[in-house]
Phi, psi and omega in degrees: 000126184278142179274129180299145180292151173290157179289163177304141191297133180265146183290147177272111182251115188264337184262157181296150176254092180252334179230121185233132170246134183228139174239158171235115180266097180277179181292331181245324189230141175256123184253125180243143176229146175254131177239133183227153176271118186239114176061035175092354177226153186278135176223149176274123189251321184221154175220155175212157176221159177204157174303141175290143185239056176266344181262170177295144016264358187276307177049048176203109189293332181296337176297318176294320178298311180297323176296319182289319179292324180301327177294319177295317176308309184300314184287325186266341183079007177266136181271114182251329188254137168242091190067241181257018179248147176265128184281114177222147349282185180303135179268321176204186187303340185235007181230131177084170176228162181281326180203150170244132180224158185206157173234164180208139169229014181291152183080020176089012178070196185260114185254125186232152172245142179236149176236151174211180177267302176259123192302318184269008175243268184294328175301317183287326174301317177293327175298317180295322179298312180294319179297315181292342176271000174101017183267161164263125181271116183270343173191148174242115177262139180210156181304326185255028185273005175088355186266141173291156179307317183293332177289319176297317181294319182291323177299311180299321182288319184275340184289326184045064182284170174281339184196152176240141171243120180256130170228183181136131174081148173268158184297130182089355179279191178293146181252353189306303186297320178300315184294316177310309181298320178298324179290329176296315182297317182299318181296323186287335182045061185297142175256143179283165181289318180252153172072090184293340189264358185240161181282149181292128176292134184224120181259123175256117180231045179248203181311120189293339180290341178267002182302311179303317180293320180295323180295321184291319185285317195250348188305323181271337189272340183215166172280082191277131177237129177261135177217179186295144180304133177294331182227070189298325169226157184305328189273002184214135174255145184228083188269336185306313182298316176297317181297315179304315181298322180299315180300317184292315182290329174303317177291307188296320191251297185297304182295326181294336178274340184281153187300121173088354187289327179311308183297322182296318181299319182290328180291324187284140178273006179204156183300142178288136177243152171300141183306311182297325178296324179290320176301315180299320181302310187290326177298313182293322180295312183295315183298319179289324179291317179269356182058053183246151164266124183220156171236131177237144175228145172236101182266118182249196179284321185250330184226162171234125178260133174237131181244146176214150171227108183235127180053035179078003176261125187265141169222148169222140170232149174245124171264097191286353179249009184242112184202171185264000176223283181299325183255015188298323180294329179293326177297315176302315181296319186278322182278327188086146188298323182297324183287327173287317181300330185294342181260000181274116192276031176203174183278132174212136182282158188298318187293324179296314183297316175301314180300320181298315180298313179297329177294327178289323181290325180273348172232073191294339186268359182286153175243152181307135181259340181235164179296321181298322179292325179294316181297319178295319176294320176297324179296316180296318182298326177301315182289323180293324179291325183291311184293323175297325178288325177296317179301312182300313180302325185287339178257337177275078184231167170293162186297132177273148177089004182265131171281104183274139177288145184240134178268175180304320183293344182264000188302323181267359185232099182301116180290127178264118167284151185088006180289139181295146178279347186280113175245109186293335180285339180256006179285128181262326190211140175243127181246121181254143175209162181111156194305315187295330178267314184290327189248020174302139184304326175230141183299330178298331180293316176303317180296314181291324178304312180299312179298315178294322181287314188263348180047054182306151184242148178074229187241117186222134178268144179236149181208164171228155177275124190302309184223030177056066177246008184299319182298319178301314185293323182299316182285330176295323184297339182285337181247334180209086182297328179298310182296317180300318183289319180298316183287325180301310187289315190277324190236336182270309183282133168250108181284120186275322179145205186229138176250130177247110184233106175298144181263128179142173178222156181196174182283145177310131175095346178278162179292129174261309181198154170263145181222152171224123179248123175256121191269169181299332179273009175093352177295140180239129178247116180252146181193176177241130174265123180264155175297134179093358180268143167234124186231131178249126178248121180301129173207113189293157185300332183266004179255150176240143171229164179247135184233132175252125182236128174253097186283157172298165192296335181260012183246149183228149168243022174111343177265001186118156184301128174076004183266129183287145184229135174242130182219151174272135181237145181259139179278193184181184185288343173266308178118210187261118184257116175265111185257100182261016186277004177079159181227133351298151183289125181233117178275147175306140181279332175291129187303311183294322178296318180298317180298318180296318179296314176303315185295318177300314184291313182296325173294323185299329183252006182054054186291316180228079191298147174055033185279325184062031178259180176088009182268353185291000000 
C-alpha cells in the first residue's frame, strides 16, 4: 500500500494573524490587498495595483509588488514598507503586517507537458493532475496518440515546457510503453523555458515497477522526481501526490528562474502558488464547507479557466485559446461568426463585426466606447464561456476504461464510464470572475451572460467576484481558512441572485409553468410563466423567499415532467430571474425574429437601460 505524499509544508506561524497583505502577480498587473481583523471578523480593507515588472528594463518581479503595496500604504495610512523590505510582524497598530503572501502567473504561468500510455485513460488522468495544480497543459503525449516516434521527440524538443509529468500503467502492469516514452524524452533532451543552466523538472507518477528503468534512462537528463502512481489501479485516481510535487517544483525550479522570484520567495511567509491553483483552492474550500456543487469561471484576456466541484470531486480546465483580448480572434474561429452574431441585438454586417474583433486583438487593453461595442463584447463573452464549459465537461469525467458494476436499476441503462461529472440539475452555485464579468457596467449583464452561456437547469444561484481577489484568498486559506472564508463571503462574492429555469420546450406564448413566490413579509406573488418569457423579480441579497412551481406536463424542474417543486431561493443585487425560454435554449433562426426576441428579453430585465437600441 502506497503512503500518500504529505501536503506542501505549511509555514509554522507563532504570532496571531490580524493584518495580512497579499499580492497576485499577474502577467500584466500585480494586485495587492490588505486584510484586517475588524471587530472580531476578517475584512478586506484596501487594495492597490501596479504594472508587473518581470520584463526589461526592470526584470525584477518584486518592484511591481512593492509599488502595489506602496499604494495600499498611501490609502490606509499604515506603514508597511521599510525600503524594499516588508515590515513583519506588526510593530504597533499602524506599522507592519503579520504576514505577506503571494500568488503568481507572471511569465505566462506554469506550462507543462504530460505523458501517458493510453491517451484517454492515464493521459487524461495526468492532464487532470496538472490542470488541478494550476498548469497550462501544452500537449498530451501517449503511446496511442497516432504520432510516430520521431514526431514525438521533435514535439518534446520544440515545446520547451517548464515541467513534464509522466504517467502510465497501473502498478504491477506492463512497463514496456512507459519505458518507451522515457526513451523518447531522453532522446529529445528537452530544455526548460527559463534558465539555460538547469535541468528540466520531470515528475514520474506511473507504474511503480518501471521506476528503476525510468531513473536509469532519465536520471542524468532531467531533474527527476518519483512519486505515487496517478492511476495505481484502473478504478482509482490518486492525483494529490503528483499535484503536491508540481507545486514544490514550481517553487524550486520554475519560479526560482524567473526574474526577481528568489527575493519574492524570501519575502513571502507561505509558499507562492500559481494563480489558477490558488483560485481552485478557494473554490474547493467553499464548496466543501457549504456542501455545494459549484462551477466557477475566470475569463481573462488570453485564457478561460473553468473550475468545478461536484460531489466533492474537484476539476479544473484551462481553455488556452479562449479569451477576451489576446485570444478574441480564436473565439471567433472556434464559435463561428453565426454563433456570435446570434447574441447581437441589432443588424450588423459580417465584415464590420470581424473588423471590431480584430481591433480588440491588436489593442487588447481597450474597453468599449459605445453601447454597440459593449453588446458585441458581451456576445463574444457568451460564446467564450459556452465553449470553455463544453471543454470542461469533456475532461471532468468519471474514470475511463473502468468496468463499472451495475445494479438491478441499471440493467436497462448501460452505465458509461467517461460520463461527465457536470450535472446542471444538481448545480447549486455559479461563480463568475474576470474583467468582462466582474467589471460589467451593470450586474444584471454579468448574470445574463452566464445564464445564456451555461443554460443552468432548475434552481441555481449566481455570483461574481467583486474585484478579483480569489487568488489571494486561495493562498490565504492554506494558512488561515477562517480568514479566507470570511473575506470570501463578506467582500469577495457579490451574490447576483437565483435563476429558475424549467427544462423543456414549447411554442412562444404557451404556458411553461405557474408559480407562487412567498416573500419574507408573507406577501405572495402568483403568476404564469410563458415560453419565451424572461422575468425579473426583485429580491434583496439578504432575503430568502419560497417559490412553488407547477410546470406544464412536458416541463420539469428536476423532479419529473409536470411535477410541482417548492424551493427556497436566495436574493441578490439583481434578484430572482424566472427563465421561460426553454432548455436547451434555442434562438430563432430568422434574423428579424431573433433581434425581436433579444430586444424583448433585454428590455424585460433592463439590461441596457434607455438605450434606444434594437430597431435595426
